[in-house]
GULUMPA-321013 format. One line per 10 residues: their letters; for each residue x, y, z of C-alpha. Coordinates in pm, 1 decimal. Layout:
a) X:Y:Z | ...
***
This chain:
msgnvqllsd) 9979.5:14667.8:12344.0 | 9716.5:14390.1:12485.6 | 9841.7:14062.4:12566.5 | 9736.0:13747.4:12435.4 | 9472.5:13608.7:12665.9 | 9275.5:13544.1:12408.9 | 9528.5:13332.3:12228.7 | 9522.0:13116.4:12502.8 | 9184.4:13032.0:12533.4 | 9157.8:13012.8:12172.6
tlaaarsegr) 9462.7:12728.0:12186.9 | 9310.9:12513.3:12462.1 | 8933.2:12572.7:12283.1 | 9076.3:12431.8:11968.9 | 9318.8:12133.8:12123.1 | 8946.6:12047.6:12283.5 | 8798.2:12070.6:11937.6 | 9035.3:11781.7:11809.1 | 8929.5:11576.4:12129.1 | 9247.5:11594.8:12330.2
aaliaylpag) 9445.9:11777.9:12584.9 | 9627.2:12035.3:12535.6 | 10020.8:12037.6:12573.9 | 10167.0:12285.1:12833.3 | 10533.4:12276.7:12842.7 | 10741.5:12447.1:13143.6 | 11073.2:12587.4:13071.0 | 11272.7:12810.8:13260.3 | 11429.8:13129.4:13145.2 | 11801.1:13182.4:13145.7
fptvdggida) 11892.0:12746.2:13138.7 | 12124.2:12685.9:13034.2 | 12205.8:13065.1:12902.5 | 11909.5:13331.5:12823.2 | 11959.6:13208.1:12443.8 | 12001.8:12841.7:12519.9 | 11658.3:12861.5:12704.5 | 11529.7:13075.2:12418.1 | 11597.6:12767.6:12178.6 | 11455.3:12489.2:12411.9
vkavidggad) 11122.1:12708.5:12400.2 | 11115.4:12725.4:12049.2 | 11210.7:12348.7:12042.7 | 10937.6:12231.6:12205.9 | 10709.6:12379.3:12034.9 | 10863.2:12271.5:11745.0 | 10815.5:11907.2:11881.4 | 10464.1:11977.2:11964.3 | 10357.2:12168.5:12286.4 | 10073.6:12410.5:12242.3
vvevglphsd) 10162.6:12623.1:12557.8 | 10463.2:12727.4:12723.0 | 10541.6:12829.1:13081.2 | 10866.0:13031.7:13123.4 | 10973.7:13009.5:13470.5 | 11150.8:13298.2:13621.0 | 11409.4:13190.3:13843.5 | 11367.6:13232.6:14198.5 | 11590.0:13137.1:14488.8 | 11339.4:12996.5:14715.5
pvldgpviqt) 11128.3:12786.8:14456.6 | 10858.6:12618.9:14727.3 | 10642.1:12457.1:14469.1 | 10962.1:12314.6:14260.0 | 11148.2:11989.2:14334.6 | 11548.9:11907.3:14250.9 | 11519.7:11941.0:13895.6 | 11392.6:12242.6:13856.0 | 11590.0:12417.9:14154.9 | 11953.1:12289.7:13965.6
addialrggv) 11818.1:12506.0:13653.8 | 11717.6:12764.8:13856.8 | 12005.3:12806.0:14025.9 | 12247.7:12758.5:13704.5 | 12007.3:13063.9:13545.1 | 12032.8:13300.1:13842.1 | 12436.3:13229.0:13855.2 | 12447.5:13323.9:13495.2 | 12280.6:13620.6:13576.5 | 11899.3:13614.4:13474.9
riadalrtvr) 11726.1:13862.0:13525.2 | 11294.3:13944.3:13447.7 | 11382.2:14151.2:13148.8 | 11529.8:13785.2:13008.6 | 11203.8:13613.2:13119.6 | 11027.1:13910.4:12896.4 | 11297.8:13857.9:12628.5 | 11199.9:13487.0:12632.2 | 10867.7:13509.6:12576.1 | 10910.8:13794.7:12294.7
eahratgkpi) 11164.7:13611.4:12092.7 | 10980.9:13274.4:12125.9 | 10587.5:13422.5:12045.8 | 10727.8:13605.2:11778.8 | 10852.0:13258.7:11643.1 | 10579.8:13061.8:11694.1 | 10276.0:13262.3:11746.5 | 10194.9:13031.3:12027.9 | 10057.5:13161.1:12356.7 | 10376.4:13184.7:12609.6
lvmtywnpvd) 10318.7:13236.4:13022.1 | 10509.7:13350.5:13249.1 | 10522.5:13134.1:13579.5 | 10697.0:13352.7:13900.0 | 10661.3:13381.0:14275.2 | 10482.8:13686.9:14390.9 | 10800.4:13862.4:14561.5 | 10970.2:13991.8:14216.0 | 10665.4:14076.2:14053.1 | 10604.8:14324.1:14381.7
rygverfaae) 10947.5:14461.4:14389.3 | 10990.6:14468.8:14010.2 | 10587.2:14711.5:13998.4 | 10326.2:14547.8:13928.6 | 10193.4:14746.7:13642.1 | 10524.3:14767.8:13522.3 | 10499.3:14386.4:13497.6 | 10207.1:14328.9:13332.4 | 10241.9:14577.6:13074.8 | 10597.8:14435.3:12952.6
laeaggagci) 10441.4:14084.1:12964.4 | 10167.6:14226.2:12767.8 | 10378.3:14415.6:12557.7 | 10653.2:14139.6:12494.7 | 10348.1:13888.1:12382.3 | 10277.4:13734.4:12670.4 | 9926.1:13553.8:12738.4 | 9962.3:13592.1:13094.6 | 10081.1:13459.5:13442.3 | 10085.1:13153.9:13687.1
lpdlpvqesa) 10156.1:13276.8:14005.6 | 10187.8:12994.7:14236.2 | 10212.9:13149.4:14574.9 | 9988.7:13481.9:14535.3 | 9673.0:13436.3:14731.3 | 9371.7:13498.0:14546.7 | 9211.9:13678.2:14852.8 | 9511.5:13895.6:14785.3 | 9525.8:13938.8:14396.0 | 9335.3:14219.1:14332.4
lwrehadkhg) 9573.4:14480.7:14207.4 | 9778.4:14205.8:13985.6 | 9375.1:14096.0:13863.2 | 9313.7:14449.5:13783.1 | 9635.9:14561.5:13577.2 | 9634.0:14175.5:13453.9 | 9290.3:14251.2:13332.7 | 9365.0:14598.4:13217.3 | 9639.3:14445.4:12987.2 | 9493.4:14128.2:12839.0
latvfvvaps) 9675.9:13874.8:13022.0 | 9587.0:13520.8:13223.6 | 9585.7:13519.2:13575.6 | 9619.3:13138.8:13666.0 | 9596.5:13008.6:14030.5 | 9716.2:12697.5:14143.9 | 9464.7:12454.5:14331.6 | 9560.6:12185.6:14541.6 | 9396.1:11814.1:14636.6 | 9398.9:11962.5:14979.1
skderlaeit) 9180.4:12244.8:14819.7 | 8890.3:12254.1:15007.7 | 8545.2:12327.2:14786.1 | 8491.0:12667.3:14916.5 | 8813.2:12754.7:14819.4 | 8800.6:12584.3:14521.7 | 8523.5:12766.0:14427.1 | 8680.0:13127.1:14497.4 | 9046.6:13056.1:14324.3 | 8801.6:12971.5:14001.9
aagsgfvyaa) 8607.3:13246.1:14023.2 | 8910.3:13502.4:14023.9 | 9137.4:13315.3:13774.4 | 9154.8:13354.4:13368.0 | 9288.8:13100.2:13111.0 | 9312.9:12829.5:13264.6 | 9304.9:12713.2:13634.3 | 9615.1:12449.6:13736.5 | 9558.6:12180.7:13908.9 | 9845.6:12047.9:14105.7
slmgvtgtre) 9831.3:11693.0:14088.8 | 9936.5:11541.9:14368.0 | 10048.1:11757.6:14719.2 | 10414.6:11819.0:14722.8 | 10693.5:11971.9:14490.8 | 10701.3:11923.3:14105.1 | 10927.9:11668.6:14005.8 | 10948.8:11317.4:13757.8 | 10695.6:11002.4:13918.9 | 10585.5:10667.4:13834.9
svgtqaeelv) 10241.5:10725.6:13883.0 | 10015.6:11065.9:13882.4 | 9783.6:10965.5:14054.0 | 9408.1:10901.1:14118.7 | 9374.8:11251.1:14302.5 | 9405.2:11463.4:14001.5 | 9105.2:11330.9:13837.9 | 8905.4:11422.1:14221.4 | 9068.3:11741.4:14143.5 | 8987.7:11843.0:13791.3
ararasradl) 8598.0:11734.0:13882.8 | 8604.6:11935.4:14136.6 | 8697.9:12216.6:13947.7 | 8520.8:12223.2:13652.2 | 8192.1:12192.8:13911.1 | 8267.7:12518.5:14041.4 | 8269.4:12682.1:13752.0 | 8248.7:12496.7:13426.1 | 8395.6:12761.0:13158.8 | 8758.0:12763.5:13265.2
pvcvgigvsd) 8990.6:12422.2:13138.7 | 9148.5:12250.7:13416.2 | 9506.3:12167.7:13343.1 | 9683.2:11941.6:13484.9 | 10091.5:11920.7:13619.4 | 10321.1:11777.5:13883.5 | 10473.6:11418.0:13806.6 | 10382.7:11381.5:13455.1 | 10704.9:11281.7:13253.3 | 10636.3:11046.5:12989.0
aaqaaevarf) 10371.4:10978.1:12670.1 | 10194.9:10697.0:12922.1 | 10193.0:10971.6:13176.5 | 10055.0:11219.2:12933.4 | 9771.0:11009.0:12769.1 | 9632.2:10876.7:13167.6 | 9594.8:11281.2:13236.1 | 9478.6:11372.7:12881.9 | 9177.2:11158.9:12956.3 | 9028.2:11342.4:13233.9
adgvivgsaf) 9208.2:11749.0:13183.0 | 9201.4:11961.5:12958.0 | 9591.9:12023.8:12976.3 | 9886.5:11813.7:13056.2 | 10135.9:12055.3:13200.1 | 10519.6:11867.4:13176.9 | 10809.3:12051.8:13338.5 | 11070.3:11886.6:13518.0 | 11093.6:11624.3:13199.7 | 11165.8:11876.0:13028.3
vkrmldapdp) 11421.3:12016.1:13249.9 | 11601.6:11695.9:13315.7 | 11637.0:11594.3:12951.2 | 11865.4:11961.6:12962.3 | 12058.5:11857.8:13258.0 | 12114.6:11540.8:13113.0 | 12268.3:11660.5:12791.0 | 12603.4:11629.1:12699.1 | 12574.1:12011.8:12551.1 | 12335.1:12248.9:12448.0
aagvqavrel) 12276.5:12155.1:12129.7 | 12179.8:11803.4:12226.2 | 11982.0:11942.9:12540.7 | 11759.1:12120.9:12249.0 | 11715.3:11811.5:12030.7 | 11639.9:11667.3:12362.2 | 11356.3:11855.0:12447.9 | 11207.3:11853.9:12062.5 | 11223.1:11477.3:12108.1 | 11025.7:11466.9:12429.7
agelaqgvrg) 10773.0:11741.2:12348.0 | 10660.5:11500.4:12020.8 | 10662.1:11189.2:12285.1 | 10435.7:11376.9:12448.1 | 10204.1:11512.0:12197.5 | 10153.1:11149.9:12084.0 | 10055.1:11081.5:12467.8 | 9821.6:11394.2:12465.2 | 9641.4:11272.9:12140.8 | 9614.2:10869.0:12286.6
qv) 9872.9:10765.5:12002.4 | 10074.5:10554.6:12269.5
***
C-alpha cells in the first residue's frame, strides 16, 4: 500500500490556493493514553488543523522542551510502542481523511527496521516522517524506502544552517521542510523572532517548489498569524500539549485542544 505523500502536498497546495498558511498540529502518541491520544488528534483536526504530526515518545528527545518531555514521560510510563503510534496514525487518518505524519528520532526507526517502519507507516495511511536528528548525508536508506512507499521525508533546518547546507537538505527532502524559528528546543515563547522569516526566504531560495513550514515557539492565534504571513505552514506542538497537561481530566483536555485548534485556524487565516 502506498502512503499519502500526495495528500500532504495537495493539502498544503489547497491552503496556499486559499491565500493562507496550513495549520500543522503536533501531539505525542500515547498521551495521556493511546486512546486518549487518538481522540486528541481527531479533536485538533475537528478544530481546524490541516495536518497532524504524531510524535513517537522518546526517552532523550533532543529537540523537545519540558512540556513535550513531560507528555513523553507519561506516554512511556504507560508503555507506548511504535505499534501504538502507527495505530494513532491509522485511526486518525481513517476518521478524518487528513494527512498524518510521524515525528520521530532516528534510533527507534533504525532498531525497528527501516523498511518495516516505512511499509507499516504507509499501510497505516501515513503521509510521511519528520526525522529531526537524521543527518541528510546518512538518509539514503530511509529515503529509498520512503520513496518506495509513498512517504514524505521532512528534514529540520535551523537559523544556523548555512546556505550550502540548506541546499543539500531541501534537495533531499519532500513534503515540506520544517524550519525551526529559532535556536533551541520546542516550547511556547512570547515572540517567534525575526530569524524565522529570513530562514524561510533562504530555504525557498534553495528550492522554490518545497513548502516551508515554521515551528518552535508558536502558541497563540496572533503568533500563528505572524508566521502565516511568510510561511507555507504553521506548526504548533507545545501549546496543544500544555492545554492537555493543564486540563482537569482527559475529556476536558480533548475539548481544550479542539478550541485551541479553532483559534489557531483563525490565526493562519488572518482573522485575529
